[in-house]
C-alpha positions as CSV (number, residue, x, y, z in Angstrom):
1,M,44.2,-30.5,91.6
2,S,41.6,-28.0,90.3
3,A,41.7,-24.5,88.8
4,S,38.8,-23.3,91.2
5,P,39.7,-20.5,93.6
6,H,40.7,-23.0,96.3
7,F,42.8,-25.4,94.1
8,G,41.8,-28.7,95.7
9,A,41.5,-30.2,99.1
10,F,44.8,-30.3,100.9
11,A,45.2,-31.2,104.5
12,R,43.8,-28.5,106.7
13,T,46.9,-28.1,108.9
14,P,49.3,-25.0,109.3
15,G,51.8,-24.9,106.4
16,A,49.9,-27.4,104.2
17,G,49.5,-24.8,101.4
18,R,53.2,-24.3,101.3
19,R,54.0,-27.9,101.4
20,A,51.5,-28.6,98.8
21,L,53.2,-26.0,96.6
22,Q,56.6,-27.6,97.0
23,A,55.1,-30.8,95.7
24,C,54.1,-29.2,92.5
25,V,57.1,-30.2,90.5
26,F,56.8,-31.0,86.8
27,D,57.2,-34.8,87.1
28,A,54.5,-35.0,89.8
29,L,52.2,-32.8,87.8
30,L,52.5,-34.8,84.7
31,S,52.3,-38.2,86.4
32,G,49.2,-37.0,88.3
33,A,47.5,-35.9,85.2
34,A,48.2,-39.0,83.5
35,R,46.6,-41.0,86.4
36,L,43.5,-38.8,86.5
37,R,42.9,-38.3,82.7
38,A,45.0,-40.8,80.9
39,D,42.8,-40.8,77.7
40,R,42.0,-37.2,77.6
41,V,43.8,-35.3,74.9
42,A,46.7,-33.2,76.5
43,L,48.5,-31.7,73.5
44,E,47.4,-30.7,70.1
45,A,49.1,-28.6,67.4
46,S,48.5,-26.3,64.4
47,G,50.5,-23.7,62.6
48,A,52.2,-23.0,59.3
49,G,53.6,-26.2,57.8
50,V,51.7,-28.4,60.4
51,V,49.9,-31.1,58.6
52,G,47.4,-33.3,60.2
53,P,47.7,-31.9,63.7
54,P,49.2,-34.5,66.0
55,S,47.8,-35.0,69.4
56,L,49.0,-36.7,72.6
57,T,46.8,-37.9,75.4
58,F,47.9,-37.3,78.9
59,G,48.8,-40.8,79.1
60,A,50.8,-40.8,75.9
61,F,52.5,-37.5,77.1
62,D,53.6,-39.2,80.3
63,G,54.9,-42.1,78.3
64,V,56.8,-39.8,76.0
65,A,58.4,-37.9,78.8
66,S,59.6,-41.2,80.4
67,R,61.2,-42.3,77.0
68,L,62.9,-39.0,76.8
69,A,64.2,-39.3,80.4
70,G,65.6,-42.7,79.3
71,A,67.2,-41.3,76.1
72,F,68.9,-38.4,77.9
73,R,70.4,-40.8,80.6
74,E,71.5,-43.2,77.8
75,C,73.1,-40.3,76.1
76,G,75.3,-39.7,79.2
77,L,73.4,-37.0,81.0
78,A,73.1,-37.3,84.7
79,P,70.7,-35.5,87.2
80,G,71.8,-32.0,87.7
81,D,73.5,-31.6,84.1
82,R,72.3,-28.7,82.1
83,L,70.4,-29.2,78.8
84,M,69.3,-26.3,76.7
85,I,66.2,-26.7,74.7
86,A,65.6,-24.4,71.7
87,G,61.8,-24.6,71.0
88,A,58.5,-23.1,70.1
89,A,54.9,-23.5,70.8
90,D,54.6,-27.1,69.7
91,P,54.2,-30.4,71.4
92,A,57.7,-31.6,70.9
93,T,59.1,-28.7,72.9
94,V,56.7,-29.4,75.7
95,A,57.6,-33.2,75.6
96,L,61.3,-32.2,75.8
97,I,60.9,-30.0,78.7
98,F,59.1,-32.5,80.8
99,G,61.3,-35.4,79.7
100,A,64.4,-33.3,80.9
101,A,62.6,-32.6,84.2
102,R,61.8,-36.3,84.7
103,A,65.5,-37.0,84.2
104,G,66.4,-34.5,86.8
105,L,68.2,-32.1,84.2
106,E,68.5,-28.4,84.8
107,T,66.8,-27.1,81.7
108,A,67.6,-23.8,80.0
109,L,64.9,-22.7,77.6
110,I,65.4,-20.3,74.5
111,S,63.5,-19.8,71.3
112,A,64.4,-21.9,68.3
113,A,64.0,-18.6,66.3
114,A,67.1,-17.2,68.0
115,D,70.0,-16.7,65.7
116,R,73.3,-18.6,65.9
117,D,75.1,-16.0,67.9
118,A,72.4,-15.6,70.5
119,L,72.2,-19.4,70.8
120,I,76.0,-19.6,71.4
121,A,75.8,-16.7,73.9
122,A,73.1,-18.5,75.8
123,A,74.8,-21.8,75.8
124,R,77.9,-20.4,77.2
125,A,76.2,-18.3,79.7
126,A,74.3,-21.4,81.1
127,D,77.4,-23.7,80.6
128,V,75.1,-26.4,79.1
129,A,76.2,-30.0,78.5
130,A,73.8,-30.7,75.6
131,L,71.3,-29.1,73.2
132,A,67.8,-30.5,72.2
133,A,65.1,-29.2,69.8
134,P,62.1,-30.5,68.0
135,G,63.1,-32.2,64.8
136,R,60.8,-29.9,63.0
137,I,58.7,-26.8,63.8
138,G,56.2,-26.8,61.1
139,D,58.2,-27.2,58.0
140,W,61.5,-25.9,59.3
141,S,64.2,-27.7,61.3
142,P,66.4,-26.0,63.9
143,A,68.9,-28.9,64.0
144,Q,71.6,-27.5,61.6
145,T,72.0,-24.1,63.5
146,L,72.1,-26.2,66.8
147,L,74.9,-28.4,65.3
148,E,76.9,-25.2,64.5
149,V,76.4,-23.9,68.0
150,A,77.7,-27.3,69.4
151,G,80.7,-26.8,67.2
152,A,81.4,-23.5,68.7
153,V,80.7,-24.3,72.4
154,E,83.3,-26.8,73.9
155,T,81.1,-27.9,76.8
156,I,78.3,-29.4,74.6
157,R,78.5,-33.2,74.1
158,F,75.6,-33.7,71.7
159,V,72.7,-32.4,69.8
160,G,69.3,-34.3,70.2
161,V,66.0,-33.8,68.3
162,W,62.5,-35.4,68.9
163,G,59.9,-35.9,66.4
164,A,61.7,-36.1,63.1
165,A,65.1,-37.1,61.8
166,A,68.0,-34.5,61.4
167,R,71.3,-35.5,59.9
168,G,74.1,-35.1,62.5
169,A,71.8,-35.0,65.6
170,L,70.8,-37.9,67.8
171,R,67.0,-38.7,67.3
172,L,65.7,-38.9,70.8
173,D,62.6,-40.6,69.8
174,D,64.4,-43.6,68.2
175,D,63.1,-46.9,69.1
176,S,66.3,-47.9,70.7
177,F,65.6,-45.6,73.5
178,E,63.2,-46.9,76.1
179,A,61.6,-45.7,79.4
180,P,63.7,-47.3,82.2
181,A,61.7,-49.9,83.9
182,A,62.5,-48.7,87.4
183,A,64.1,-45.2,86.9
184,P,65.7,-43.7,90.1
185,K,63.8,-40.6,91.4
186,A,65.8,-37.5,90.4
187,P,65.6,-34.5,92.6
188,P,63.7,-31.6,90.8
189,A,66.1,-29.3,88.9
190,A,66.0,-25.7,88.2
191,I,64.2,-24.2,85.2
192,V,66.4,-21.5,83.5
193,S,65.3,-18.8,81.0
194,F,67.2,-15.8,79.7
195,A,67.0,-12.1,80.5
196,G,68.9,-9.3,78.8
197,A,70.1,-8.6,75.4
198,P,70.7,-11.6,73.1
199,A,74.5,-10.9,72.9
200,T,74.7,-10.8,76.8
201,P,72.1,-13.2,78.1
202,R,71.6,-13.4,81.9
203,P,70.4,-16.9,83.0
204,V,67.5,-16.7,85.4
205,R,67.1,-19.8,87.7
206,R,63.8,-20.7,89.5
207,D,62.5,-23.8,91.1
208,Q,59.6,-25.8,89.4
209,S,57.3,-25.0,92.2
210,T,57.8,-21.2,91.5
211,V,56.5,-21.7,87.9
212,A,53.6,-23.7,89.4
213,A,52.8,-21.0,91.8
214,A,52.7,-18.4,89.0
215,A,50.5,-20.8,86.9
216,L,48.0,-21.2,89.8
217,D,47.8,-17.3,90.2
218,F,47.2,-17.0,86.3
219,L,44.4,-19.6,86.4
220,A,42.6,-18.0,89.2
221,R,42.8,-14.5,87.7
222,A,41.9,-15.7,84.1
223,Q,39.2,-18.1,85.7
224,I,40.3,-21.1,83.7
225,G,39.1,-24.6,84.5
226,A,39.4,-28.0,82.9
227,G,36.4,-27.9,80.6
228,L,37.8,-25.6,77.8
229,A,41.0,-25.8,75.8
230,L,43.9,-23.5,76.0
231,V,45.1,-22.3,72.6
232,T,48.5,-20.7,72.7
233,C,50.7,-18.9,70.3
234,V,53.3,-18.1,72.9
235,S,56.4,-20.3,73.2
236,P,57.0,-22.0,76.6
237,T,60.7,-21.1,76.3
238,R,60.2,-17.9,78.4
239,L,58.4,-17.9,81.8
240,A,55.1,-16.4,80.8
241,G,54.6,-19.0,77.9
242,L,55.5,-21.9,80.3
243,V,53.2,-20.6,82.9
244,A,50.1,-19.9,80.7
245,G,50.8,-23.1,78.5
246,P,51.9,-26.5,79.7
247,V,52.0,-25.9,83.5
248,A,48.4,-24.2,83.5
249,S,47.2,-27.2,81.3
250,L,48.5,-29.8,83.8
251,L,47.3,-28.0,86.8
252,S,43.8,-27.4,85.4
253,G,43.4,-30.5,83.3
254,A,42.6,-28.4,80.2
255,T,43.8,-29.5,76.7
256,L,46.7,-27.5,75.4
257,H,46.6,-26.5,71.7
258,L,50.0,-25.1,70.6
259,H,50.3,-22.9,67.5
260,A,53.5,-22.4,65.7
261,P,54.8,-21.3,63.5
262,F,52.1,-18.5,63.4
263,E,49.8,-18.4,60.6
264,G,46.5,-16.5,60.6
265,A,44.5,-18.9,58.6
266,A,45.6,-22.0,60.6
267,L,45.0,-20.2,63.9
268,I,41.4,-19.3,62.9
269,E,40.7,-22.8,62.0
270,A,42.2,-24.1,65.3
271,L,39.9,-21.6,67.2
272,R,36.9,-22.8,65.2
273,E,37.7,-26.4,66.1
274,T,38.1,-25.6,69.8
275,Q,35.7,-22.9,70.5
276,P,35.0,-21.6,73.1
277,A,38.7,-21.7,74.0
278,H,41.0,-19.6,76.1
279,L,43.4,-17.9,73.7
280,I,46.9,-16.9,74.6
281,L,48.6,-14.5,72.3
282,P,51.6,-11.9,72.2
283,G,50.1,-8.7,73.3
284,S,50.9,-7.0,69.8
285,L,48.3,-9.3,68.2
286,G,45.5,-8.8,70.7
287,A,43.6,-6.0,69.0
288,E,43.9,-7.5,65.5
289,I,42.9,-11.1,66.6
290,A,40.0,-9.7,68.7
291,A,38.6,-8.0,65.7
292,L,39.2,-11.0,63.5
293,A,37.4,-13.4,66.0
294,R,34.4,-11.0,65.9
295,L,34.4,-10.8,62.1
296,R,34.5,-14.6,61.8
297,R,31.9,-15.0,64.7
298,L,34.3,-17.1,66.8
299,R,33.6,-17.5,70.5
300,L,36.5,-17.0,72.9
301,A,36.2,-17.9,76.5
302,S,39.0,-15.5,77.2
303,L,41.9,-13.6,75.6
304,T,45.2,-13.5,77.4
305,L,47.8,-11.1,76.0
306,V,51.4,-11.9,77.0
307,E,53.5,-8.6,77.0
308,D,56.3,-6.8,78.6
309,E,55.7,-4.0,81.2
310,A,55.0,-1.4,78.2
311,G,51.7,-3.4,77.7
312,A,49.4,-4.0,74.8
313,P,47.0,-1.2,73.8
314,A,45.3,0.5,76.7
315,V,41.9,-0.4,75.4
316,I,40.9,-3.3,73.2
317,D,37.5,-4.1,71.9
318,A,36.7,-7.8,72.3
319,D,33.7,-10.0,72.9
320,S,35.5,-11.9,75.7
321,P,37.2,-11.2,78.9
322,I,40.7,-10.0,78.6
323,V,43.7,-10.8,80.8
324,D,47.1,-9.1,80.6
325,L,49.9,-11.4,81.6
326,R,52.7,-9.0,82.0
327,R,56.4,-10.2,82.0
328,I,58.5,-8.9,84.9
329,G,61.9,-9.5,83.2
330,E,62.1,-13.3,83.6
331,I,61.7,-13.4,87.4
332,A,57.9,-13.3,87.4
333,C,54.8,-12.7,85.4
334,A,51.6,-11.0,86.6
335,A,48.1,-11.6,85.4
336,E,45.5,-8.7,85.6
337,R,42.0,-8.9,84.3
338,R,40.8,-5.9,82.2
339,D,37.4,-4.3,82.9
340,E,34.3,-5.0,80.9
341,H,35.2,-2.3,78.5
342,G,38.6,-3.7,77.6
343,R,40.5,-1.1,79.6
344,A,43.9,-2.5,81.2
345,A,44.2,-2.5,84.9
346,V,46.7,-0.4,86.7
347,F,50.0,-2.1,86.8
348,P,51.5,-3.0,89.1
349,G,48.4,-3.4,91.3
350,A,47.7,-4.9,94.7
351,P,49.7,-8.0,95.9
352,H,48.7,-11.4,94.6
353,T,48.0,-14.3,96.8
354,V,47.6,-18.1,96.0
355,P,44.8,-19.8,98.1
356,L,45.8,-23.5,98.9
357,D,42.8,-24.9,100.8
358,E,42.7,-22.6,104.0
359,E,46.2,-21.0,103.5
360,E,46.9,-17.9,101.6
361,L,50.5,-17.8,100.1
362,L,51.8,-14.4,98.9
363,A,52.4,-15.0,95.2
364,L,53.6,-11.6,94.1
365,D,54.3,-8.4,95.8
366,W,56.2,-5.3,94.9
367,R,57.8,-2.1,96.3
368,E,59.6,0.9,94.9
369,A,63.2,1.0,96.3
370,A,65.0,4.3,97.2
371,D,66.4,4.5,93.8
372,G,63.0,4.3,92.2
373,V,63.5,0.7,90.8
374,R,60.7,-1.8,91.5
375,E,61.4,-4.8,93.5
376,W,59.4,-8.0,93.7
377,R,59.0,-11.1,96.0
378,G,56.7,-14.1,96.6
379,V,56.3,-17.7,96.0
380,A,55.7,-17.0,92.2
381,V,58.9,-14.9,91.9
382,A,62.4,-16.4,91.2
383,G,64.0,-14.7,94.2
384,G,61.3,-16.1,96.5
385,E,60.9,-14.3,99.8
386,D,63.8,-11.9,99.1
387,W,63.2,-8.7,97.2
388,T,64.5,-9.1,93.7
389,R,65.0,-6.8,90.8
390,A,64.0,-7.9,87.2
């Protein structure tokens, strides 16, 4: 599959685009990428406390996902069980997400930076059976907090970590866990993220193909292909970070460089090593990093600003194209390119479509209801064809 405007050559028959989109589940995207580009680097890392950035090829990434799927099954999780992953913009979080998908687990995603009470509230709201996290995120380990959460939530059976040991937690990358030789194919399970206040989180469920549709829309509007790396400081534990990070990488074939915990000097060095790269940032950092990139003479292929509807500054002076990726609650995200002067586009704008060969699929549309509240629908929206409120 390509990130060109037509996204590959699907069979030219009515409904082919919709069928192709339904096939864009996480397991298929990863195994397909591993077949096509096994030796190309898939995941790299930098950030505060990250030493000697580890990397995984697409082939190794696929193998790690299979081992994790086997570990989850050996730990007693079955397809359809709910796992909550507390993570960040780092390779271990991405590996856990795709390992859980391969095991058929319904996966709830939350930032590892959330406090204990917020994690407990989310675990209860999603009725999760287990918790997982990277063993370390930079020089910090979230395991102790997760163990406290497990002690407070009666449905949780275990806490697992990947990438480093943590006392009291199962080490999911232990050599005793192996990829099953012939694992049964699990049906694609939902991906969950949380909307609302931390004390009263609301789980938002979506099909994996809905995330893929949003990523296809993002790739087209940001004009991202396989040749240049994606460098992201945005965690994949919310929809926009998942869309513009690992799913965009697998769909386009681009290397994904994950940066967490955030550290300015380490980010500049990562950009110097990967330039020209497509940089994905929280909107609040856009103007500062654009100015710093110019000062340090760094070449950016594009700058994507992930933000809520309030948006980043209306005008940003940058030496690269700018894309605003706006969160619509957690039901959708909308990518809009700024003009050549860095001025933000009107939001919301015209409906978005995803071209799959000769079929145009409605990705994102909106209307204003009688009470003045915006409603959304499309193949890239959690509610699908039904009008949904954020």
